[in-house]
N, C-alpha and C positions, 0 to 999 in steps of 0.2 A: 556437508551441504552448506549452501549460502542462501539466506533469505533477506531480500531487500524489501522493507516495508515502507511504502510511500503513504503518508497520512494526509488526507484531504485537509487543507487549510490550517495546518498546525503552525501557527506563527511562533517565532522565538519569544515574542512578548508574553506568551502564556507559561513559559518554562523557567523555573528557577535556575536551571543550569546555564541559562543565557541571560540571567540578571533580573528576571521578573520578581518583584517583591512579593506579590500575591500569587505564588505559583499554583497552577492547576495540574501539574504533572509530577506529583511526589515520587512515583515509581521511576519514571524516566530520569528525574533528577538524581535519585540514588544510583541508578544504573550508570549515569554519566560519570559519577565519582569513581566507578570501578572500571571504566572503559576508555578507549580512545575516543575523545569527544572533540570534533572539529568545530571550532567557534569562529572561523573566518570564512564560512560558506554563505552564499547569498542566492536568493531566488533569481531565476533567469526570466521571470515574467510573472504576470498576475493570474495565470490560469493553470490548472492542473496539467493540461496537455503540454505546456512548456516545461514543467518540472520533469515529466516522463521523458520528454525529448532530451533534456540535458543529462539526466541520469543514464539513460540508455545509450546515447550516442556521444556523450562527452563533448557537446558543442556549446558555444556561447549563444546568446540570443540571436536569432536570424530575422531578417526583415520579412514582413508579410506573414503568411500562414505558417503554422507549425508544421514541421516535417512529417509528423504523424498524419496530417490531413492532406498532404500533397501527393500528387501522382509520382510514380517511379521511386517509391521509397522502400523497395524491397532489397534484400540481400546486402544491407549496409554493414559497415564495420561497426559493431555494437558490443555492448557488454555481454549480451547473450552469445554472440559469435565467439568472443574470447573464451567463454565457458565451454562452448561446443568444441572448440579446438583442444580443450583439456578433458574431454570425455563426459561432460555434464549434460543431463537432460535439462531442458529449459521450459518453464511454464510461466504464463501470465495469468495471475489469479485475481479476479475482480468481483466485488460483491454486487455490482450492478450489471446492466446490459452493455456489453463492450462495443456495440455498434456506435455508441455515443463517442464523438470526436474521433471516430475511426480507430479506436484503440485495438480492437480485435484484428482489424484488417492489417494494421501496421505490424503488430507483434507476430501474427501468423506469417506474414510475408517475410519476417526476419527470423524464422525458425523456432518460434515458441509454440507450445501447445496451449490452446486457449481454454481456460476454465472460469467461466463467468456465471452470472445469475442463472443462466439456462442449465447449468450443471448441478445446481443445488436442489435437492428434493424438498418439496413443500413441508413435509413433516420435520425437517431439520431447521426450519426457519423460526427463530425465537421472536424476532421482530424485524420489520423492514419499512422503508419509506420508498418513495418513487425513485430515489437514487440507488438504493440497494439494500442488502441485508445488514443486520447489526454486525459489528466487527467481530464479535466472538463466534458467530456462525461462519464468517469468512475465514477466520483462523482455524476453525475445525476443518475446513476444506484444505487449507495449507498442510495441516498435520496429516490428513488422509493422503494427500499427494506425496508428501515425503515418505510415508510408509509404503506406498505403492512403488516408488523408485527404489527404496531400500530392499524390498522384496525382489525386485528385478536385478539387484546387485549393481545399481548405478548411482553415482552422486547426482544431486539435483541443485539447480539454481532456480529459486522461486522469486519472481517479480510480482509483488503484491500491492494492490491499490485499494485503500479503504474508502468508505463513504459515510460513516456515522457522524463525522465532524463536519456536516453539511446541513444547511437548513432542510428540514424543520427542527434539527437538533433534538431528535427523540431517540431514546435508547431503552433497552429492557429495564424493567423495574427491579429495584432491590440491589443494584450493582454499586451505585454511588449515592451519597447523600446530597442530592442537588435537584433542582427543579427541572422538569421536562420542558423542552422547547427553548432552552437558553444555551448560548454558546458555551458558557462556563460549565454547564452540566455535560455537554457533549465532549468537551476537552477532558474533563475528569473521567468520563466513560472511556474515551480513547486510551488514556493512561491505564485505566483498570484492565481494559481488554488486552493490551500488549503484555501487561504483567501476567494475566491469566494464560495467555498463549505461551509465554516462556516457561511458566510453571508446568503447564501440561506437556510442553515439549520435553 
């Protein structure tokens, strides 16, 4: 299985692996020491939709509107299509409502199964904001999806988009030692949630 986790607003300036002196990502820093870590990669824009476009389609910044929000953006040569050609199921998993920025429309038109906020049962939600559920709830959905594909005997490619590291920067209590409503706390929680996800996986 392949899981791509795109983290909302996670600047390299928060990460010790990229030189931050006061790192807010101790787990990701430790993981980077044991992994392939690409340090010459740069954002293709200042909005999430641009990052999703670049990762999914392998394109440089384009003039005007993001391809995700344009007409005639279906059946494109994409990362998901490359996995399809190799027998993988493809899912786009998002903790918020994917009609925002036409994420659901784009990914569905390019062969992904959509699993967004509408797929998450209320009693599974630990905490949420207007942007979406807490990352740990989102990652529970990813694990469930992987289990479903494993039961069907198929490998899976999961394209995951988080929301916790977005204003108002709130997160479930008791996860990290940091104040609610701060960017620092949200980044620490993001790091905690990815660690928790990989431990559970």
